[in-house]
TORLUMDO-124211 format. One line per 10 residues: their letters; for each residue x, y, z of N, C-alpha, C, CB. Coordinates in steps of 0.001 Angstrom, whole numbers, always signed. Glycine has a CB too. Example, Ala and Ser with C-alpha at 12.3 -4.5 7.8 and 13.67 -1.06 7.14 Angstrom:
BEGIN
AS) +13190/-5690/+7800/+12300/-4500/+7800/+13200/-3300/+7800/+11308/-4473/+9046; +12850/-2250/+7080/+13670/-1060/+7140/+12900/+30/+7870/+14084/-598/+5725
***
This chain:
BEGIN
MDRIQPSPAL) +20722/+22596/+55507/+21252/+21549/+56517/+21320/+20366/+55782/+20371/+21328/+57812; +22416/+19476/+56367/+22802/+18443/+56026/+21669/+17271/+56448/+24121/+18361/+56550; +21545/+16703/+55171/+20057/+15468/+55401/+20836/+14524/+56614/+19539/+14122/+53496; +19521/+14549/+57655/+19978/+13510/+58648/+19728/+11813/+58151/+19089/+13849/+60083; +20853/+11058/+58430/+20533/+10038/+57886/+21294/+9042/+58838/+20821/+10061/+56424; +21087/+7447/+59017/+21786/+6480/+59772/+23335/+6705/+59642/+21372/+5075/+59307; +24258/+6498/+60365/+25564/+6537/+60233/+26219/+6171/+61268/+25957/+7595/+59892; +27162/+5322/+61230/+28025/+4693/+62334/+28857/+5786/+63261/+29109/+3676/+61604; +28793/+7089/+62809/+29600/+8161/+63658/+28744/+8040/+64803/+29747/+9798/+63044; +28991/+8223/+66289/+28447/+7967/+67444/+28784/+9731/+68017/+29229/+6461/+68298
PILMYHNIAR) +27813/+10557/+68515/+27923/+11834/+68910/+27742/+11749/+70184/+27115/+12728/+68317; +29058/+12325/+70724/+29327/+12450/+72383/+28764/+13734/+72690/+31004/+12420/+72917; +27978/+14031/+73080/+27385/+15757/+73446/+28222/+15995/+74719/+25366/+15990/+73890; +28713/+17226/+74444/+28870/+18020/+75543/+28427/+18785/+76481/+29254/+18428/+75383; +27603/+18757/+77603/+27216/+20024/+78195/+28217/+20119/+79571/+25471/+20037/+78549; +27844/+21343/+79939/+28018/+21775/+81667/+27008/+22036/+82141/+28807/+22944/+82111; +26653/+23412/+82391/+25298/+23651/+83024/+24186/+23653/+82249/+25238/+24808/+83648; +23218/+22834/+82891/+21881/+23057/+82313/+20835/+23726/+83428/+21317/+21600/+81768; +21058/+25436/+83152/+20333/+26190/+83818/+20560/+27317/+82956/+20615/+26285/+85237; +19714/+28325/+83404/+19798/+29791/+82607/+21227/+30374/+83006/+18463/+30991/+83131
APHRLPVYRS) +21902/+31106/+82180/+22883/+31703/+82554/+23130/+33091/+83400/+23314/+31720/+81602; +23668/+33316/+83949/+23133/+34671/+84900/+23717/+35849/+84225/+23699/+34691/+86632; +22754/+36742/+84626/+22981/+37955/+83896/+24478/+38660/+84159/+21816/+38934/+84304; +24724/+38296/+85245/+26022/+38884/+85526/+27426/+38001/+85102/+26002/+39144/+87064; +27198/+37055/+84716/+28417/+36524/+83956/+28813/+37138/+82575/+28196/+35085/+83712; +30125/+37725/+82708/+30721/+38078/+81422/+31263/+37689/+80531/+31242/+38585/+81420; +31485/+36177/+80848/+32119/+35299/+79356/+31564/+34013/+79799/+34125/+35176/+79029; +32195/+33211/+78858/+31509/+31780/+78873/+30165/+31612/+79013/+31961/+31014/+79861; +29007/+32410/+78716/+27647/+31998/+78934/+27397/+30947/+77795/+26601/+33266/+78900; +28132/+30420/+76921/+27984/+29077/+76302/+27968/+27960/+76925/+28799/+28859/+75530
LYVSPGAFAR) +28437/+27856/+78380/+28367/+26987/+78911/+27217/+26663/+79540/+29168/+26999/+79443; +26130/+27448/+79446/+25099/+27197/+79764/+23962/+26827/+78866/+24927/+28005/+80373; +23165/+25690/+79087/+22195/+25502/+78334/+20952/+25432/+79041/+22423/+24488/+77621; +19993/+26177/+78684/+18306/+26220/+79508/+17803/+24883/+79467/+16979/+27251/+78671; +17186/+24554/+80689/+16336/+23469/+80477/+15589/+23356/+79690/+15773/+23212/+81199; +14629/+24391/+79495/+13947/+24180/+78198/+14578/+23861/+77310/+13350/+25063/+77737; +15839/+24441/+76678/+16424/+24143/+75321/+17005/+22375/+75340/+17844/+25396/+75042; +17404/+22190/+76501/+17911/+20426/+76578/+16656/+19868/+76560/+18833/+19777/+78087; +15312/+20126/+77316/+13984/+19583/+77003/+13823/+19093/+75406/+12900/+20746/+77360; +14168/+20335/+74801/+13628/+20152/+73422/+14825/+19157/+72804/+13407/+21742/+72531
QLWLLRRLGY) +16083/+19468/+72953/+16535/+18664/+72185/+16857/+17280/+72794/+17523/+19260/+71632; +16534/+16969/+73848/+16240/+15786/+74266/+14967/+14902/+73345/+15911/+16061/+75728; +13552/+15922/+73419/+12763/+15665/+72722/+13125/+15245/+70882/+12014/+16739/+73074; +13559/+15939/+70496/+14223/+15762/+69092/+15007/+14205/+68930/+15433/+17081/+68902; +15965/+14364/+69852/+16492/+12853/+69735/+15599/+11655/+69781/+17396/+12596/+70798; +14846/+11718/+70946/+13543/+10675/+70680/+13033/+10490/+69716/+12520/+10837/+71219; +12289/+11662/+68932/+11491/+11822/+67845/+11942/+11163/+66690/+11320/+13092/+67589; +13430/+11180/+66549/+14172/+10938/+65454/+14823/+9323/+65940/+15340/+12300/+65175; +14350/+8768/+66906/+14666/+7292/+66877/+15715/+7063/+67874/+15139/+6778/+65460; +16388/+8458/+68308/+17544/+8148/+68953/+17406/+7876/+70172/+18392/+8992/+68869
VGVSMAAAMP) +18374/+6963/+71174/+18577/+6881/+72249/+19643/+7666/+73090/+18646/+5841/+72261; +19404/+8465/+74092/+20496/+8824/+74845/+20975/+8333/+76077/+20384/+9867/+75020; +22415/+8108/+75890/+23009/+7351/+77144/+24285/+7582/+77265/+22879/+5906/+77149; +24907/+6860/+78220/+25772/+7041/+79298/+26864/+6604/+78626/+25469/+6356/+80609; +28398/+7082/+79203/+29474/+6558/+78266/+29595/+5112/+78509/+30882/+7260/+78472; +29206/+4590/+79746/+29138/+3212/+79795/+28572/+2541/+78885/+28655/+2845/+80743; +27260/+2807/+78788/+26101/+2338/+78140/+26668/+2262/+76487/+24712/+3445/+78458; +27333/+3326/+76060/+28015/+3570/+74796/+29363/+2781/+74379/+28313/+4963/+74809; +29606/+2061/+75151/+31070/+1333/+74923/+31094/+169/+73916/+31617/+693/+76322; +29963/-689/+73960/+29745/-1715/+72947/+29364/-968/+71610/+28588/-2757/+73416
YLRGERSGRI) +29014/+135/+71368/+28805/+989/+70202/+30576/+1385/+69722/+27698/+2523/+70729; +31033/+1943/+70474/+32216/+2363/+70416/+33436/+1284/+70340/+32284/+3173/+71468; +33168/-38/+70530/+34048/-1113/+70261/+33722/-1844/+69314/+34245/-1866/+71200; +32381/-1214/+68725/+32152/-1878/+67154/+31099/-3227/+67748/+34058/-2569/+66168; +30969/-3648/+68769/+30008/-4947/+69021/+29035/-4652/+68786/+29853/-5570/+70193; +28448/-3288/+68889/+26963/-2953/+68823/+26572/-1795/+67622/+26521/-2365/+70359; +25315/-1870/+67031/+24931/-458/+66359/+23326/-209/+66270/+25556/-399/+64761; +23725/+1045/+66165/+22184/+1645/+66397/+22310/+3275/+66716/+21351/+801/+67864; +21113/+3823/+66798/+20782/+5061/+66798/+21068/+5644/+68308/+19348/+5157/+66300; +22086/+5832/+68856/+22232/+6179/+70263/+23018/+7757/+70050/+23227/+4860/+71203
AVITLDDGYQ) +22828/+8519/+71102/+23820/+9888/+71652/+23826/+9793/+72829/+23411/+11395/+71386; +25359/+9748/+72906/+25836/+9742/+74496/+25857/+11177/+75194/+27427/+9137/+74622; +25242/+11023/+76188/+25257/+12453/+76661/+26099/+12625/+78094/+23663/+12953/+76854; +27173/+13702/+77848/+28441/+13816/+78919/+27901/+14971/+79614/+30128/+14108/+78263; +28069/+15735/+80699/+28393/+16772/+81618/+29273/+16950/+82388/+27733/+16939/+82222; +30170/+18007/+81981/+31309/+18195/+82831/+31390/+18990/+83920/+32185/+18555/+82206; +32076/+18682/+84858/+31920/+19111/+86251/+31193/+19299/+87653/+32028/+19716/+86120; +30117/+18324/+87147/+29516/+17450/+88072/+28729/+18791/+89047/+30821/+16311/+88941; +27691/+19983/+88208/+27422/+20822/+88683/+25904/+20512/+89286/+27710/+21793/+87835; +25490/+21141/+90570/+23990/+20863/+91064/+23146/+20888/+90126/+23451/+21753/+92011
DNLEAALPLL) +23119/+21711/+89341/+22085/+21975/+88262/+21509/+20861/+87348/+22651/+22917/+87384; +22788/+19935/+87346/+22775/+18805/+86397/+21666/+17785/+87126/+24413/+18094/+86187; +21658/+17492/+88363/+20717/+16828/+89296/+19702/+17467/+89276/+21072/+16669/+90581; +19435/+18804/+89588/+18231/+19301/+89715/+17224/+19542/+88336/+18510/+20494/+90409; +17884/+20203/+87418/+17488/+20219/+86142/+17336/+19154/+85132/+18146/+20925/+85716; +18560/+19004/+84673/+18824/+17767/+84060/+18246/+16080/+84090/+19911/+17775/+84372; +18690/+15909/+85232/+18174/+14554/+85984/+16276/+14291/+85455/+18374/+14917/+88118; +15761/+15172/+85824/+14405/+14906/+85720/+13895/+14731/+83941/+13647/+16224/+86564; +14359/+15502/+83212/+14272/+15901/+82153/+14860/+14457/+81375/+14978/+17311/+82035; +16208/+13764/+81557/+16657/+12742/+81108/+15810/+11575/+81514/+17916/+12678/+81444
QRYGFTATVY) +14898/+11661/+82929/+14443/+10564/+83250/+12920/+10515/+82580/+14571/+10429/+84754; +12480/+11545/+82289/+11475/+11801/+81356/+11439/+10823/+80231/+11623/+13115/+80856; +12285/+11068/+79224/+12799/+10542/+77936/+13543/+9132/+78303/+13859/+11675/+77201; +13431/+8687/+79161/+14325/+7193/+79696/+15646/+7154/+79001/+13502/+5592/+79247; +16470/+8548/+79382/+17682/+8273/+78676/+18886/+8422/+80033/+17875/+9490/+77243; +19776/+7829/+80149/+20902/+8244/+80816/+21928/+8858/+80053/+21411/+7247/+81452; +23064/+9338/+81477/+23940/+10182/+81269/+25186/+9872/+81974/+23454/+11341/+81541; +26148/+10731/+81768/+27517/+10700/+82304/+27727/+11999/+83217/+28605/+10642/+81075; +27925/+11910/+84292/+28611/+13299/+84807/+29860/+13078/+85183/+27954/+13983/+85995; +31089/+13989/+84985/+32190/+14023/+84887/+32610/+15092/+86093/+32503/+14262/+83503
AVSSVLGRFN) +32939/+14097/+87484/+33137/+14707/+88829/+34757/+15326/+88925/+32825/+13459/+90047; +34750/+16728/+89522/+36159/+16704/+90099/+36131/+16287/+91619/+36855/+18172/+89948; +36913/+15437/+92155/+36631/+14592/+93189/+36911/+15667/+94569/+37647/+13135/+93069; +37932/+16606/+94333/+38239/+17447/+95516/+37585/+18381/+96084/+39133/+17972/+95393; +36519/+18737/+95062/+35592/+19982/+95412/+34446/+19489/+95605/+35443/+21085/+94409; +33836/+18312/+96191/+32418/+17868/+96068/+31682/+18673/+97052/+32209/+16315/+96322; +30563/+19272/+96717/+29761/+20182/+97880/+30333/+21463/+97891/+29859/+19614/+99436; +31066/+22074/+96869/+31551/+23375/+97008/+31323/+24029/+95758/+32950/+23426/+97405; +32399/+24471/+94883/+32192/+25481/+93870/+33307/+25121/+92930/+32237/+27021/+94415; +33322/+25739/+91484/+34228/+25897/+90560/+35161/+26794/+90587/+33753/+26019/+89634
CWDAERLGVR) +36121/+26190/+91860/+37093/+27087/+92504/+38564/+27056/+91182/+37528/+26312/+94371; +38276/+26049/+89878/+39395/+26123/+89004/+39179/+27443/+88193/+39511/+24812/+88077; +38019/+28164/+88031/+37442/+29248/+87024/+36867/+30262/+87824/+36324/+28709/+85996; +36245/+29901/+89070/+35245/+31003/+89563/+35722/+32513/+89665/+34787/+30616/+90976; +37143/+32689/+89988/+37538/+33998/+90132/+37663/+34387/+88723/+38802/+34197/+90982; +38118/+33947/+87387/+37877/+34590/+86369/+36376/+34877/+85829/+38583/+33985/+85562; +35485/+33719/+85904/+33976/+33963/+85368/+33442/+34853/+86476/+32971/+32478/+85171; +33836/+35041/+87501/+33273/+36124/+88572/+31718/+35528/+89064/+33111/+37870/+87738; +31877/+34190/+88856/+30354/+33370/+89417/+30887/+31922/+90073/+29040/+32931/+87842; +30520/+31865/+91512/+30576/+30367/+92049/+29508/+29712/+91343/+30365/+30181/+93690
KPVMSAAQLR) +29737/+28487/+90798/+28822/+27451/+90480/+28548/+26393/+91114/+29028/+27046/+89558; +27484/+26343/+91948/+27515/+25116/+93304/+27903/+23513/+92447/+25444/+24964/+94289; +28643/+22629/+92833/+28874/+21757/+92679/+28298/+20444/+93336/+29769/+22009/+92706; +27924/+19518/+92857/+27291/+18523/+93732/+28077/+17643/+94941/+26760/+17587/+92795; +27246/+17812/+96061/+28053/+16918/+97043/+28376/+15476/+96719/+27342/+16852/+98285; +28723/+14687/+97621/+29007/+13426/+97564/+27747/+12869/+97820/+30056/+13011/+98410; +26734/+13097/+98444/+25278/+12546/+98811/+24450/+12724/+97703/+24582/+13254/+100036; +24658/+13942/+96880/+24004/+14569/+95594/+24611/+13460/+94527/+24527/+16388/+95239; +25886/+13242/+94401/+26556/+12138/+93390/+25753/+10836/+93561/+28248/+11809/+93748; +25804/+10243/+94729/+25197/+8851/+95256/+23622/+9263/+94495/+25213/+8591/+97389
QWAAAGMEVG) +23149/+10325/+94756/+21586/+10140/+94413/+21223/+10138/+92899/+20731/+11342/+95074; +22673/+10943/+92248/+22576/+10987/+90719/+23085/+9555/+90394/+23530/+12258/+89957; +23725/+8533/+90831/+23734/+7055/+90334/+22782/+6617/+90810/+24792/+6180/+90618; +21960/+6670/+91727/+20954/+5655/+92469/+19848/+5888/+91157/+20305/+6199/+94392; +19756/+6895/+90571/+18996/+7270/+89568/+18984/+6301/+88121/+19454/+8640/+89348; +20309/+5802/+88325/+20639/+4753/+87038/+21393/+5535/+86226/+19337/+4144/+86135; +21645/+6859/+86478/+23025/+7802/+85781/+24434/+7590/+86128/+22942/+9304/+86141; +25870/+7668/+85295/+26536/+7402/+85528/+27545/+8512/+86343/+26645/+6830/+84632; +28616/+8380/+87166/+29448/+9364/+87401/+30812/+8828/+86859/+29419/+9763/+88868; +31755/+9667/+86130/+32927/+9749/+85542/+33585/+10632/+86203/+32902/+9994/+84279
AHSRSHPHLT) +35420/+10413/+85881/+36173/+11695/+86544/+36576/+12466/+85888/+37170/+11561/+87237; +36864/+13586/+86665/+37162/+14897/+85573/+38356/+15279/+86597/+35660/+16374/+85246; +39115/+14617/+87013/+40458/+14558/+88014/+40034/+15067/+89084/+41782/+15334/+87620; +41144/+15633/+90012/+40837/+15902/+91425/+40451/+17176/+91521/+41907/+15667/+92343; +41283/+18237/+90548/+41480/+19827/+91052/+41291/+20374/+89800/+43014/+20346/+91778; +41266/+19683/+88595/+40751/+20191/+87423/+41914/+21191/+86690/+39364/+20953/+87798; +43312/+20356/+86951/+44155/+21345/+86419/+44514/+21056/+84799/+45464/+21377/+87340; +45260/+21652/+84176/+46014/+21511/+82657/+46715/+20137/+83026/+47310/+22958/+82141; +46163/+19162/+82736/+47013/+17851/+83146/+48235/+17697/+82213/+46085/+16435/+83026; +48366/+18285/+80754/+49918/+18014/+80417/+51350/+18900/+80905/+49928/+18105/+78934
RCGDQALHDE) +50427/+19833/+81967/+51471/+20578/+83058/+51665/+20031/+84301/+51072/+21930/+83422; +51320/+19026/+84650/+51645/+18234/+85830/+52797/+17542/+85412/+50538/+17288/+86325; +53639/+17299/+86861/+54633/+16380/+86895/+53984/+14876/+87145/+55653/+16828/+87999; +54788/+14084/+87031/+54390/+12513/+86764/+53810/+12243/+88212/+55845/+11340/+86298; +54344/+12984/+89083/+53513/+12061/+90258/+52110/+12909/+90730/+54634/+11810/+91836; +52348/+14192/+90082/+50847/+15073/+90338/+50109/+14654/+89252/+50889/+16861/+90325; +50482/+14115/+88278/+49508/+13511/+87177/+49111/+12242/+87809/+50206/+13242/+85630; +49797/+11486/+88395/+49213/+10149/+89038/+48380/+10615/+90161/+50381/+9067/+89604; +47999/+11731/+90844/+47192/+11770/+92271/+46077/+12537/+91459/+47992/+12686/+93855; +46093/+13290/+90301/+44795/+13741/+89758/+44217/+12910/+88870/+44867/+14936/+89150
IHGAKSDLED) +44594/+11655/+88229/+44048/+10713/+87460/+43569/+9371/+88652/+45252/+10310/+86215; +44816/+9128/+89025/+44400/+7786/+89859/+43632/+8245/+91186/+45839/+6828/+90326; +43934/+9407/+91567/+43485/+9667/+92897/+42041/+10343/+92849/+44540/+10580/+93636; +41670/+10726/+91525/+40015/+11185/+91650/+39349/+9770/+91418/+39393/+12482/+90303; +39841/+8675/+90593/+39028/+7370/+90781/+39129/+7179/+91766/+39239/+6254/+90188; +39777/+6820/+92811/+39836/+6549/+94044/+38721/+7177/+94757/+41037/+6881/+94514; +38778/+8287/+94890/+37940/+9223/+95760/+36761/+8861/+95140/+38255/+10851/+95770; +36165/+8959/+94049/+34765/+8669/+93702/+34561/+7312/+93968/+34401/+8979/+92288; +35593/+6453/+93721/+34967/+4657/+94051/+34499/+4605/+95584/+36459/+3195/+93881; +35084/+5327/+96365/+35208/+5626/+97750/+33736/+6305/+98114/+36560/+6644/+98034
VLGAAVTQFC) +33138/+7553/+97158/+32195/+8033/+97450/+30908/+6891/+97137/+32249/+9313/+96798; +31070/+6566/+95921/+29863/+5843/+95211/+30238/+3968/+95532/+29885/+6376/+93157; +30905/+3775/+96429/+30889/+2155/+96046/+30888/+1225/+95263/+30349/+1744/+96244; +30960/+2106/+93979/+31438/+1194/+92762/+32341/+1514/+92227/+30711/+994/+91792; +32795/+1036/+90977/+33731/+1571/+89876/+33869/+2604/+89156/+33749/+1012/+89119; +34883/+3248/+88906/+34218/+4398/+88246/+35437/+4355/+86898/+34100/+6067/+89399; +34496/+3957/+85390/+35797/+3400/+84179/+35795/+4638/+83538/+35457/+1928/+82899; +35240/+5976/+83716/+34961/+6764/+82749/+36009/+7956/+83131/+33389/+7096/+82667; +36715/+8949/+82104/+37205/+9906/+82519/+37361/+10959/+81520/+38210/+9557/+83081; +37239/+12066/+81885/+37245/+13316/+80950/+38390/+14418/+81268/+35797/+14055/+81077
YPYGDVDGRV) +39218/+14566/+80342/+40546/+15427/+80419/+39723/+17158/+80571/+41749/+15136/+78629; +40375/+17308/+82095/+40030/+19214/+81840/+40393/+19864/+81129/+40331/+20143/+82613; +39550/+20567/+80330/+40048/+21606/+79209/+40528/+20877/+78189/+41166/+22608/+79626; +40116/+19686/+78230/+40326/+19016/+76811/+41803/+18899/+76754/+39721/+19913/+75472; +42755/+18606/+77847/+44272/+18907/+77546/+44640/+17773/+77767/+45094/+19953/+78322; +44978/+17034/+76903/+45863/+15473/+76695/+46898/+15416/+75883/+45074/+14322/+76104; +48004/+14551/+76002/+48828/+14534/+75048/+49038/+12454/+75542/+50343/+16003/+75234; +50067/+11994/+74854/+50106/+10831/+74791/+50546/+10379/+76334/+50951/+10466/+73633; +51394/+11321/+77049/+51504/+10888/+78425/+50419/+11024/+79341/+52493/+11498/+78977; +49520/+11752/+79138/+48435/+11962/+79970/+47401/+10552/+79424/+47760/+13690/+79720
AAATREAGFV) +47281/+10433/+78284/+46508/+9589/+77808/+46858/+8181/+78341/+46533/+9728/+76442; +48367/+7695/+78349/+48571/+6552/+78752/+48564/+6392/+80410/+49758/+6188/+78109; +48805/+7748/+80998/+48368/+7462/+82689/+46763/+7358/+83208/+48972/+8805/+83610; +46233/+7658/+81745/+44738/+7698/+81976/+44225/+6119/+82015/+43952/+8610/+80698; +44562/+5517/+80792/+44692/+4139/+80566/+44778/+3151/+81479/+45584/+3970/+79949; +46476/+3394/+82103/+47050/+2943/+82952/+46288/+2810/+84473/+48122/+3645/+82856; +45498/+3978/+84705/+44738/+4118/+85663/+43783/+3132/+85864/+44255/+5176/+85584; +43173/+2459/+84930/+42099/+1628/+84779/+40892/+2327/+84083/+41743/+1107/+86091; +40943/+3310/+83625/+39674/+3878/+82856/+39896/+3338/+81273/+39598/+5763/+82950; +38279/+2807/+81100/+38326/+2014/+80204/+37806/+3179/+78605/+37285/+619/+80769
AATTTSRGRA) +37702/+4366/+78543/+37647/+5491/+77861/+37775/+6933/+78345/+36656/+5385/+77342; +38338/+7648/+77669/+38326/+9093/+78074/+37813/+10271/+76951/+39820/+9406/+78488; +37288/+11078/+77166/+36727/+12391/+76663/+37786/+13459/+76304/+35797/+12988/+77730; +37713/+14298/+75156/+38433/+15282/+75133/+37373/+16328/+74626/+39690/+15048/+74346; +37683/+17666/+74340/+37155/+18823/+73587/+37286/+18817/+71802/+37991/+20089/+74212; +38255/+17714/+72068/+38179/+17902/+70123/+36985/+17478/+69366/+39343/+16918/+69280; +37070/+18262/+68340/+35549/+18188/+67921/+35406/+16902/+67030/+35039/+19597/+67032; +34343/+16655/+66479/+33727/+15389/+65936/+32936/+14443/+66564/+34569/+14705/+65534; +32425/+13635/+65667/+31945/+12435/+66479/+32595/+11107/+66416/+30647/+12181/+66147; +32414/+10381/+67414/+33357/+9174/+67519/+32927/+8023/+66339/+33224/+8487/+69152
RPGADLWRLP) +33608/+7280/+66167/+33581/+6122/+65403/+33902/+4705/+66010/+34434/+6363/+64401; +33397/+3721/+65853/+33776/+2582/+66556/+35213/+2134/+65633/+32419/+1384/+66598; +36113/+1774/+66553/+37281/+1537/+66604/+38350/+2828/+66805/+37434/+809/+65498; +37712/+3495/+67160/+38718/+5045/+67359/+39268/+4848/+68896/+37583/+6868/+67253; +40295/+5668/+69053/+41171/+5720/+70117/+40131/+6064/+71516/+42401/+6923/+69759; +39915/+4940/+72041/+39168/+4949/+73183/+39493/+6165/+74351/+39370/+3573/+73730; +40879/+6553/+74569/+41080/+7606/+75129/+41372/+8854/+74991/+41529/+7418/+75553; +41161/+8915/+73991/+40991/+10249/+72546/+39666/+10907/+72155/+41360/+9573/+70972; +38756/+10380/+72585/+37389/+10653/+72053/+36882/+11877/+71659/+36570/+10302/+72857; +36524/+12321/+70690/+36283/+13593/+70553/+34920/+13994/+70903/+36592/+13941/+69333
RVQIARHHLL) +34037/+15091/+71144/+32705/+15354/+71180/+31938/+16431/+70635/+32470/+15359/+72215; +30836/+16441/+70861/+30355/+17634/+70084/+29808/+18778/+71095/+29155/+17161/+69037; +30247/+19667/+71214/+30004/+20960/+72144/+28756/+21534/+71935/+31008/+22089/+71926; +27454/+21163/+73159/+26385/+21849/+72893/+26388/+23173/+73749/+25230/+20991/+73105; +25696/+24319/+73101/+26165/+25886/+73495/+25022/+26344/+73747/+26925/+26860/+72414; +24592/+27377/+74554/+23683/+28102/+74919/+22972/+28669/+73773/+24155/+28967/+75746; +23579/+29368/+72546/+23220/+29774/+71479/+22516/+28793/+70365/+24270/+30330/+71103; +23002/+27611/+70799/+22150/+26911/+69573/+21098/+26501/+69623/+22547/+25958/+69076; +20163/+27003/+68447/+19050/+26549/+67994/+18738/+24903/+67725/+18949/+27275/+66896; +17247/+24448/+67673/+17209/+23036/+67776/+17694/+22999/+66318/+15724/+22256/+68222
PQFAMRTLTA) +17507/+23609/+65052/+17866/+23196/+63819/+19490/+22788/+63820/+17485/+24347/+62812; +20454/+23983/+64675/+21927/+23682/+64803/+22263/+22798/+65711/+22676/+24745/+65086; +21481/+22211/+66738/+21923/+21140/+67335/+21487/+19809/+66642/+21514/+21225/+68664; +20788/+19687/+65818/+20322/+18512/+65017/+21651/+18404/+64111/+18769/+18770/+64114; +21978/+19547/+63353/+23154/+19761/+62482/+24160/+19091/+63074/+23543/+21161/+62252; +24348/+19851/+63733/+25900/+19462/+64910/+26161/+17865/+65140/+25597/+20135/+66839; +24908/+17457/+65703/+25013/+16313/+66363/+24512/+14910/+65381/+24150/+16554/+67688; +23728/+14978/+64445/+23334/+14261/+63707/+23892/+13893/+62143/+22314/+14653/+63816; +24383/+15046/+62039/+25043/+15116/+60467/+26498/+15392/+60712/+24369/+16434/+59396; +27267/+15335/+59468/+28577/+15223/+59397/+29295/+16729/+59250/+28862/+14263/+58240
YEDRRA) +28679/+17584/+59968/+29081/+18937/+60194/+30406/+19142/+60864/+28092/+19577/+60956; +30264/+18463/+62003/+31354/+18559/+63382/+32284/+17843/+62738/+30930/+17843/+65021; +31862/+16973/+61922/+33269/+16031/+61568/+34109/+16580/+60485/+32906/+14484/+61041; +33769/+17230/+59659/+34084/+17857/+58683/+34930/+19085/+59333/+32869/+18151/+57863; +35010/+19452/+60818/+35421/+20570/+61495/+36598/+20302/+62252/+34420/+21068/+62300; +36661/+18674/+62481/+37603/+18190/+63527/+39260/+18318/+63091/+37198/+16598/+63818
***
């Protein structure tokens, strides 16, 4: 494994479900990380002197205004297990994280891929998102309905991006400044619309660690999957392994 050493590169970790994968799930079991594995990953970060932070807390580092050992923790889609399983573990280690919520499905399920996956995964309600935020965590936007944004016409694109921001700000009574592109689907038009909507940064599914001064509306992330053992987690997160595969 590559030697772990201080680096200006900032790992933005990408999670989805913090739960055990259902046995009946035929595909995309990699989207699940068990609570035990998540706890071990947070323990390792802390043991190595890293602090887990939300996207908002990471902005001074991404802009090059601060430096330090941080790992940014993001969770896509806003599943209830993030609140039930991830939140207590984040609090145990004094970490913060960003959940990217799909604003039109609060309190429902993953309607964008439930039929394909064969499983309905409960999504946090408005009250649960407020509970997440009240615990010191961040809520970002993941569009209104989780479409491929590059396939949207101009009006639909505006509704998905601006609308999600407005929806979530109404729910939280606070500014929502972070965005995540569903499926990592972004081009110049989509990135420009995201910036114009007032988001200060946006994440993709492109591989690699972010660096100070990078394009804040096309930030890469490090996917953490169910099958990653602790040494693999460390290699992907804290070394140049993912950078070389960008």
